[in-house]
C-alpha positions as a printed Julia matrix, in Angstrom:
255×3 Matrix{Float64}:
 -22.21  -15.93   11.44
 -24.01  -15.05    7.81
 -24.56  -17.0     4.82
 -21.78  -18.5     3.0
 -21.02  -16.24   -0.13
 -19.81  -17.77   -3.17
 -18.35  -16.9    -6.5
 -15.02  -16.77   -8.22
 -11.89  -15.39   -6.57
 -10.49  -13.26   -8.79
  -6.88  -14.12   -7.95
  -7.25  -18.02   -8.28
 -10.29  -17.5   -10.66
 -11.51  -20.57   -8.93
 -15.67  -20.83   -7.92
 -15.27  -20.74   -3.75
 -16.54  -20.0    -0.56
 -15.66  -16.32   -0.43
 -14.69  -14.68    2.91
 -14.15  -11.38    4.36
 -11.07   -9.33    2.58
 -10.0    -5.94    3.72
  -9.36   -3.76    1.64
  -6.11   -2.68    3.36
  -6.39   -5.87    5.64
  -7.95   -5.94    9.04
  -4.58   -5.84   11.22
  -3.73   -2.48    9.49
  -7.03   -0.92   10.29
  -6.82   -2.4    13.87
  -3.51   -0.83   13.92
  -5.04    2.69   13.07
  -7.96    3.02   15.66
  -8.22    4.47   18.74
 -11.09    3.41   20.94
 -12.05    1.09   18.48
 -12.72    4.37   16.27
 -10.07    5.35   12.96
 -10.18    8.57   11.0
 -11.34    7.78    7.23
 -10.7    10.51    4.66
 -12.4    10.37    1.21
 -13.19   13.4    -1.08
 -16.37   14.18    0.51
 -16.13   13.48    4.26
 -13.77   13.04    6.88
 -14.94   11.24    9.44
 -14.32    9.16   12.82
 -15.88    6.05   12.1
 -15.42    2.32   13.3
 -16.04    1.21    9.45
 -13.72   -1.17    7.87
 -13.44   -1.49    4.28
 -14.48   -5.12    3.16
 -16.17   -7.16    0.6
 -16.33  -10.93    0.34
 -13.71  -11.03   -2.3
 -11.01  -13.63   -2.61
 -11.19  -17.62   -1.08
  -9.79  -18.68    2.24
  -6.48  -20.46    0.13
  -5.92  -16.7    -1.38
  -6.33  -14.92    1.72
  -3.58  -16.62    3.36
  -1.16  -15.84    0.36
  -1.62  -12.22    0.45
  -1.66  -12.72    4.51
   1.39  -13.99    5.0
   3.42  -10.98    3.52
   0.9    -8.42    5.45
   2.12  -10.26    8.67
   5.76   -9.53    7.42
   5.32   -6.13    6.42
   3.28   -4.89    9.59
   6.36   -5.73   11.57
   8.31   -2.69    9.7
   5.61   -0.27    9.4
   5.1     2.48   12.28
   3.27    0.52   15.07
   2.6     3.54   17.48
   5.62    2.01   19.8
   8.19    1.82   17.55
   9.28    1.97   13.49
  11.35   -1.1    13.07
  12.18   -0.06    9.45
  13.63    3.71   10.08
  15.37    2.41   13.63
  17.16   -0.4    11.51
  17.94    2.27    8.64
  19.06    5.16   10.92
  21.62    2.59   12.41
  22.54    1.42    8.55
  25.2     3.34    6.43
  23.57    4.67    3.06
  24.59    3.69   -0.59
  24.1     7.83   -1.26
  21.35   10.55   -1.97
  19.3    10.53   -5.28
  15.8    12.48   -6.04
  14.44    9.78   -4.02
  15.93   10.4    -0.59
  18.75    8.4     1.05
  19.09    5.08   -0.33
  19.39    2.23    1.23
  20.29   -1.53    0.6
  17.27   -3.84    1.82
  19.76   -6.48    1.42
  22.71   -5.0     3.73
  19.93   -4.03    6.33
  18.35   -7.39    6.64
  14.59   -6.44    4.83
  13.13   -8.71    2.35
  12.23   -5.98   -0.27
  10.59   -8.94   -2.35
   8.07   -9.73    0.6
   7.65   -6.04    1.14
   6.92   -5.42   -2.77
   4.38   -8.8    -2.63
   2.39   -6.89    0.54
   2.49   -3.4    -1.27
   1.32   -5.32   -5.06
  -1.41   -6.84   -3.04
  -2.64   -3.53   -2.08
  -2.23   -2.2    -5.43
  -4.39   -5.16   -6.73
  -7.07   -5.34   -4.28
  -7.7    -1.81   -5.48
  -7.95   -2.89   -9.09
 -10.08   -5.84   -8.58
 -12.91   -4.55   -6.91
 -14.87   -1.4    -6.55
 -14.68   -0.54   -2.77
 -17.55    1.23   -0.76
 -16.01    3.61    1.91
 -18.13    6.43    3.32
 -22.22    6.88    2.16
 -22.34    6.2    -2.2
 -18.56    6.91   -2.44
 -16.32    4.0    -3.92
 -12.4     3.78   -4.29
 -10.69    1.9    -6.89
  -7.44    2.24   -9.53
  -7.31    1.0   -12.99
  -3.81   -1.06  -13.7
  -4.98   -2.08  -17.34
  -2.54   -4.53  -19.06
  -0.66   -4.76  -15.53
  -3.24   -6.34  -13.64
  -2.76  -10.14  -14.88
   0.8   -10.38  -14.51
   0.53   -8.87  -10.91
  -2.32  -11.39  -10.27
   0.17  -14.27  -11.48
   2.75  -13.13   -9.57
   0.92  -13.05   -6.25
  -0.07  -16.11   -7.02
   3.59  -17.3    -7.2
   2.86  -18.2   -10.74
   4.48  -15.68  -12.86
   7.73  -13.68  -12.23
   7.94   -9.83  -11.25
   6.32   -8.37  -13.88
   8.03   -6.49  -16.73
   6.83   -3.28  -17.32
   6.62   -2.01  -13.47
   8.48   -0.27  -11.18
   7.53   -0.29   -7.3
   9.86    2.25   -5.28
   9.9     1.9    -1.62
  10.37    4.86    0.81
  10.42    5.19    4.34
   9.06    8.72    5.89
  10.85   10.45    8.33
   8.19   12.63    9.44
   5.77   11.81   12.24
   2.66   13.16   10.24
   3.43   10.47    7.41
   4.07    7.7    10.18
   0.31    7.74   11.48
  -0.93    8.1     7.78
  -2.72    5.34    5.9
  -3.72    6.22    2.21
  -5.33    3.89   -0.2
  -3.85    3.7    -3.68
  -4.43    6.38   -5.82
  -3.15    7.43   -9.22
  -0.18   10.22   -9.14
  -0.97   13.67  -11.47
   1.66   15.4   -13.33
   4.19   12.58  -13.46
   6.18   11.36  -16.74
   4.83    7.84  -16.53
   1.56    6.35  -15.36
   2.11    5.88  -11.62
  -0.22    5.14   -8.0
   0.91    5.71   -4.56
  -0.34    4.46   -1.27
   1.14    5.04    1.95
   1.17    2.54    5.21
   1.75    4.06    8.48
   5.06    5.45    7.24
   6.06    3.63    4.2
   5.05    5.07    0.94
   4.98    2.82   -2.02
   5.09    3.91   -5.55
   4.35    1.54   -8.63
   5.08    3.02  -11.79
   4.41    1.52  -14.75
   5.14    1.77  -18.36
   8.65    1.57  -20.58
  11.03    3.51  -18.02
  14.81    4.14  -18.53
  17.33    1.83  -16.6
  17.85    4.52  -14.22
  14.24    4.29  -12.74
  14.48    0.68  -12.97
  17.05    0.42  -10.59
  15.58    2.27   -7.86
  13.08   -0.66   -8.11
  13.13   -3.06   -4.51
  12.82   -5.99   -6.17
  14.7    -5.11   -9.65
  17.55   -3.09   -8.45
  20.92   -5.27   -7.77
  20.88   -4.21   -3.83
  17.26   -4.43   -3.09
  16.73   -0.36   -2.99
  14.93    1.47    0.06
  14.46    5.13    0.16
  14.3     7.51    3.39
  13.19   10.92    3.15
  10.65   13.65    4.72
   7.7    12.43    3.07
   5.41   15.57    5.13
   5.19   17.95    1.54
   3.66   14.99   -0.23
   1.47   14.15    2.73
  -0.01   17.54    3.46
  -0.66   18.21   -0.14
  -2.81   15.05   -0.35
  -4.6    15.78    3.19
  -5.25   19.59    1.95
  -6.68   18.43   -1.15
  -8.94   16.29    0.67
  -9.76   18.96    3.11
 -10.55   21.32    0.2
 -13.66   19.22   -0.92
 -14.37   16.95    2.38
 -16.82   17.55    5.03
 -15.04   17.59    8.41
 -16.6    15.34   11.58
 -16.57   18.2    14.18
 -15.32   16.01   16.59
 -12.09   16.37   14.69
 -12.32   20.41   14.34
């Protein structure tokens, strides 16, 4: 046991003893391991490592707030032996087809999209609240700008789902995406500022700004029937993986 670390928790803004906060959650890291190791991909390296991304960031109470919905989300993600959310959607009737893929109602299939949204926004918020060290001297973070504060209040239960953001939830049918975890990163080339993250077969896309109503109605929280989409995400995952391979040194054990 190391010495206690004290400071201001960025979620509740109170001075407190700070716990080890894992960037994407310790349980998710352990789920992605094989024999105690996982593949960590950064722009400079693709490496097999036991390293977990953590920092003394949150107080125990705020860890519990985020942890409750992490536990809920983890029962739906791909867990190697089964992918419960995809199984549930394969048995359901879609509402229709859109540019985002087949659209389902979270309400109809018995999934709390609000709790999935809280989990996803917790990941995006952590990415903006701290600069995380990955491999060597590399770091990762995102800038949520003016949306960071309303998201913080929402996560704390002190504010509504923030105006000016849309969260798209997509379940990936391709096997490649079902094993991937990508930390939040800005999306390039879109009409509106957006960020994406992949969590073992569930892709979360956070769109910000004054978006039209048709996009707002694709939000897993704002839409009347709590939309969840299903599609093959292989092209996007391969593009992201290919971009990293163009710049990164790959661990010889992965060649």
